[in-house]
N, CA and C atoms as an extended XYZ file, in Angstrom:
162
Properties=species:S:1:pos:R:3:atomname:S:1:resname:S:1:resid:I:1 pbc="F F F"
N       -52.704       10.288       53.420 N   UNK     1
C       -52.705        8.852       53.629 CA  UNK     1
C       -52.890        8.557       55.112 C   UNK     1
N       -53.529        7.444       55.365 N   UNK     2
C       -53.757        7.002       56.732 CA  UNK     2
C       -53.141        5.621       56.919 C   UNK     2
N       -52.864        5.293       58.167 N   UNK     3
C       -52.406        3.945       58.493 CA  UNK     3
C       -53.564        3.212       59.145 C   UNK     3
N       -53.851        2.047       58.621 N   UNK     4
C       -54.956        1.230       59.117 CA  UNK     4
C       -54.396       -0.081       59.654 C   UNK     4
N       -55.035       -0.615       60.678 N   UNK     5
C       -54.677       -1.931       61.211 CA  UNK     5
C       -55.858       -2.862       61.025 C   UNK     5
N       -55.561       -4.091       60.645 N   UNK     6
C       -56.627       -5.066       60.407 CA  UNK     6
C       -56.064       -6.466       60.637 C   UNK     6
N       -56.929       -7.375       61.047 N   UNK     7
C       -56.547       -8.777       61.240 CA  UNK     7
C       -57.015       -9.570       60.022 C   UNK     7
N       -56.090      -10.311       59.423 N   UNK     8
C       -56.394      -11.145       58.261 CA  UNK     8
C       -56.262      -12.610       58.634 C   UNK     8
N       -57.145      -13.436       58.055 N   UNK     9
C       -57.062      -14.887       58.207 CA  UNK     9
C       -56.341      -15.443       56.992 C   UNK     9
N       -55.310      -16.219       57.245 N   UNK    10
C       -54.526      -16.836       56.179 CA  UNK    10
C       -54.517      -18.336       56.420 C   UNK    10
N       -54.702      -19.094       55.355 N   UNK    11
C       -54.729      -20.556       55.472 CA  UNK    11
C       -53.432      -21.068       56.078 C   UNK    11
N       -53.560      -21.928       57.074 N   UNK    12
C       -52.405      -22.505       57.758 CA  UNK    12
C       -51.912      -23.719       56.968 C   UNK    12
N       -50.735      -23.603       56.398 N   UNK    13
C       -50.150      -24.704       55.627 CA  UNK    13
C       -49.289      -25.606       56.506 C   UNK    13
N       -49.185      -25.283       57.776 N   UNK    14
C       -48.378      -26.032       58.761 CA  UNK    14
C       -46.873      -25.889       58.516 C   UNK    14
N       -46.494      -25.346       57.384 N   UNK    15
C       -45.082      -25.148       57.054 CA  UNK    15
C       -44.946      -23.783       56.385 C   UNK    15
N       -45.340      -22.743       57.107 N   UNK    16
C       -45.383      -21.410       56.526 CA  UNK    16
C       -44.063      -20.667       56.751 C   UNK    16
N       -43.876      -19.617       55.953 N   UNK    17
C       -42.660      -18.801       56.040 CA  UNK    17
C       -43.048      -17.330       55.928 C   UNK    17
N       -42.083      -16.461       56.122 N   UNK    18
C       -42.304      -15.019       55.954 CA  UNK    18
C       -42.782      -14.738       54.532 C   UNK    18
N       -42.149      -15.362       53.565 N   UNK    19
C       -42.515      -15.150       52.168 CA  UNK    19
C       -43.953      -15.582       51.901 C   UNK    19
N       -44.364      -16.708       52.482 N   UNK    20
C       -45.732      -17.191       52.306 CA  UNK    20
C       -46.734      -16.181       52.874 C   UNK    20
N       -46.499      -15.721       54.082 N   UNK    21
C       -47.430      -14.784       54.721 CA  UNK    21
C       -47.510      -13.488       53.924 C   UNK    21
N       -46.367      -12.939       53.518 N   UNK    22
C       -46.390      -11.686       52.765 CA  UNK    22
C       -47.043      -11.852       51.390 C   UNK    22
N       -46.872      -12.998       50.761 N   UNK    23
C       -47.539      -13.215       49.474 CA  UNK    23
C       -49.051      -13.335       49.659 C   UNK    23
N       -49.489      -13.932       50.750 N   UNK    24
C       -50.920      -14.032       51.024 CA  UNK    24
C       -51.521      -12.664       51.339 C   UNK    24
N       -50.773      -11.814       52.035 N   UNK    25
C       -51.254      -10.459       52.312 CA  UNK    25
C       -51.386       -9.658       51.019 C   UNK    25
N       -50.510       -9.895       50.055 N   UNK    26
C       -50.610       -9.207       48.765 CA  UNK    26
C       -51.895       -9.587       48.034 C   UNK    26
N       -52.435      -10.778       48.306 N   UNK    27
C       -53.719      -11.171       47.717 CA  UNK    27
C       -54.849      -10.249       48.164 C   UNK    27
N       -54.681       -9.624       49.329 N   UNK    28
C       -55.658       -8.651       49.822 CA  UNK    28
C       -55.364       -7.255       49.276 C   UNK    28
N       -54.385       -7.154       48.381 N   UNK    29
C       -54.013       -5.894       47.731 CA  UNK    29
C       -53.438       -4.874       48.716 C   UNK    29
N       -52.668       -5.361       49.683 N   UNK    30
C       -51.990       -4.447       50.600 CA  UNK    30
C       -50.506       -4.786       50.639 C   UNK    30
N       -49.734       -3.769       50.958 N   UNK    31
C       -48.318       -3.966       51.237 CA  UNK    31
C       -48.136       -3.575       52.702 C   UNK    31
N       -47.868       -4.535       53.559 N   UNK    32
C       -47.846       -4.240       54.987 CA  UNK    32
C       -46.642       -3.398       55.403 C   UNK    32
N       -46.899       -2.490       56.352 N   UNK    33
C       -45.814       -1.779       57.016 CA  UNK    33
C       -45.204       -2.671       58.090 C   UNK    33
N       -46.085       -3.423       58.730 N   UNK    34
C       -45.655       -4.406       59.720 CA  UNK    34
C       -46.760       -5.442       59.849 C   UNK    34
N       -46.398       -6.624       60.307 N   UNK    35
C       -47.394       -7.653       60.577 CA  UNK    35
C       -46.871       -8.557       61.678 C   UNK    35
N       -47.801       -9.213       62.368 N   UNK    36
C       -47.447      -10.145       63.433 CA  UNK    36
C       -48.520      -11.226       63.504 C   UNK    36
N       -48.082      -12.458       63.657 N   UNK    37
C       -49.025      -13.560       63.876 CA  UNK    37
C       -49.528      -13.438       65.306 C   UNK    37
N       -50.848      -13.373       65.468 N   UNK    38
C       -51.403      -13.219       66.810 CA  UNK    38
C       -52.119      -14.469       67.298 C   UNK    38
N       -52.440      -15.375       66.370 N   UNK    39
C       -53.105      -16.623       66.767 CA  UNK    39
C       -52.912      -17.650       65.663 C   UNK    39
N       -52.794      -18.905       66.070 N   UNK    40
C       -52.681      -20.015       65.123 CA  UNK    40
C       -53.645      -21.102       65.562 C   UNK    40
N       -54.449      -21.595       64.614 N   UNK    41
C       -55.242      -22.791       64.886 CA  UNK    41
C       -54.992      -23.791       63.756 C   UNK    41
N       -55.722      -24.869       63.732 N   UNK    42
C       -55.471      -25.925       62.747 CA  UNK    42
C       -55.678      -25.474       61.307 C   UNK    42
N       -56.590      -24.519       61.086 N   UNK    43
C       -56.942      -24.114       59.733 CA  UNK    43
C       -56.366      -22.777       59.297 C   UNK    43
N       -56.172      -21.848       60.248 N   UNK    44
C       -55.793      -20.487       59.870 CA  UNK    44
C       -54.707      -19.911       60.763 C   UNK    44
N       -53.982      -18.941       60.176 N   UNK    45
C       -53.107      -18.038       60.917 CA  UNK    45
C       -53.843      -16.712       60.979 C   UNK    45
N       -53.838      -16.050       62.102 N   UNK    46
C       -54.454      -14.743       62.244 CA  UNK    46
C       -53.316      -13.732       62.346 C   UNK    46
N       -53.280      -12.820       61.367 N   UNK    47
C       -52.150      -11.906       61.234 CA  UNK    47
C       -52.649      -10.475       61.404 C   UNK    47
N       -52.148       -9.798       62.431 N   UNK    48
C       -52.456       -8.390       62.635 CA  UNK    48
C       -51.507       -7.592       61.765 C   UNK    48
N       -52.057       -6.725       60.912 N   UNK    49
C       -51.274       -6.032       59.902 CA  UNK    49
C       -51.586       -4.534       59.926 C   UNK    49
N       -50.538       -3.726       59.756 N   UNK    50
C       -50.705       -2.283       59.554 CA  UNK    50
C       -50.264       -1.940       58.149 C   UNK    50
N       -51.041       -1.076       57.497 N   UNK    51
C       -50.750       -0.710       56.116 CA  UNK    51
C       -51.313        0.680       55.832 C   UNK    51
N       -50.788        1.327       54.789 N   UNK    52
C       -51.247        2.653       54.407 CA  UNK    52
C       -52.445        2.548       53.475 C   UNK    52
N       -53.387        3.481       53.667 N   UNK    53
C       -54.524        3.590       52.762 CA  UNK    53
C       -54.448        4.945       52.062 C   UNK    53
N       -55.036        5.011       50.906 N   UNK    54
C       -55.003        6.265       50.138 CA  UNK    54
C       -56.218        7.103       50.448 C   UNK    54
């Protein structure tokens, strides 16, 4: 297994939570090892995520 890092765009609901971000990451079929919001604009949150690949 390898660890990969990738930036994902998630729709900015203006009232987001940890649960919201993690549920949106699951839509990409990943379970993050760690994640961090690196940028926010009016439409999207940009989340840097590390996860394992098979």
